[in-house]
N, C-alpha and C positions, 0 to 999 in steps of 0.2 A: 101231433108233434108236441114234444115237451117244451115248455118255455125256456128251459136252460139251453136247449139246442139252438134257439133263435139267434143269439149273438154270434155263434159259430157259423151259422149259415149266412148271416149278413156279412160277416168277414169274407166268406167264400164269394159272395156276390160282388162285394167291393174289390176283391183281389182278382176277379175274373174266372174263378174256378166253376161257378155254377150259373153261367149266363148264356144268353144267345150270342151269336157272333158279334163282335164289336168292330167299329171303325178304328183306324189307327189313332192312338191317343196323342193329342197335342194340346199344349196350353191354349186356352181360349182367351182371346183378347177381350177384356172387360168382364171376364167371368166372375171375378170376385164381387164386382158391383152388381151384377145380375143375381148372384147368390144372396147378397144382402137384401135385394129387393123382393125376394120371395115372400109372399104372404100366405100363411096357412089358411086353408079353407077358401081361398080365392084364386091364387095362381094356378094355372093349368099346365099340364105337361106340354100341350101344344104351344103355349106361350114360351115356355122354357126352351123347347126345341127351336122356336123361331129366334130367340135371343142367343142361344148357345150352340145351335147346330145339333146334329145327331148325338145322342148320349154315348159315352164310352162303354157303358154297361147298361143292360136292361134285362132284369131277371126277376124270378119269383122265389120268395121264401114262404113256403106253404101257400097261403091265399093272399099274401102280401106282395105287391109289385114294388120293387126297389129299382130306382133309376139313378145313374150317376154320371157326372162329367168331371174330367180333369180340369181344375181351374188354375193350378200353379205347379211348378216344379222346383220351388225355391225353399230349402234345398231338398225337401222331400216332396213326393207327389202329394198334392192336396186335392181333395174331391169335394164336390157338392153332391150329396146324396139326398134323394127325396123318396117318399112313399106316396103313391098316387092311389086314389080309390077307383072304383069301377067307372066313374064318370070322367076320370082323368084329372081330378082336382088334387093338388098337393095337400096331404093331411099330416105330414111330418117331414122334417128336414134335418140334415146334419151337414154343415158346410165348414170349410176351412179345416177339414179333417185330414190328418195324415193318412197314408195308405192303409195302415193297420189300426183299426179302432174297435172298441167294444161299444156298439150302438145297438140298442134294442128298439127297433122301429115300432111305432104305434100310431093309431089313428087319433090324433089330438083334436079332431074336429067333432068328436062325439062326446057327450057328457061322461061316459064311463071310460073313454080312452081306448075302447076295444075296436 
């Protein structure tokens, strides 16, 4: 997959076009605080699911797993998006993001970012 295509695929994942079935999207009470508390290379998907409930979207961009939650509807839908590695550890995040963004997810927990 070409790198230029990755932002478009991430946009598709965040907008719900390339994901597994999602639960009904509702604002999460305390979602913004939970998003701020995410620590790269430490926070796990299991911890986020415990704090935030089931994700709004859970999909794959190539070999990259991107998971999102709706954290606010004021006035645009705002998401917390994370990339998790094969162990379920958050290796990248994008939060307080409006519903349409240009985010190029990466593994920020490795020296080369790959």
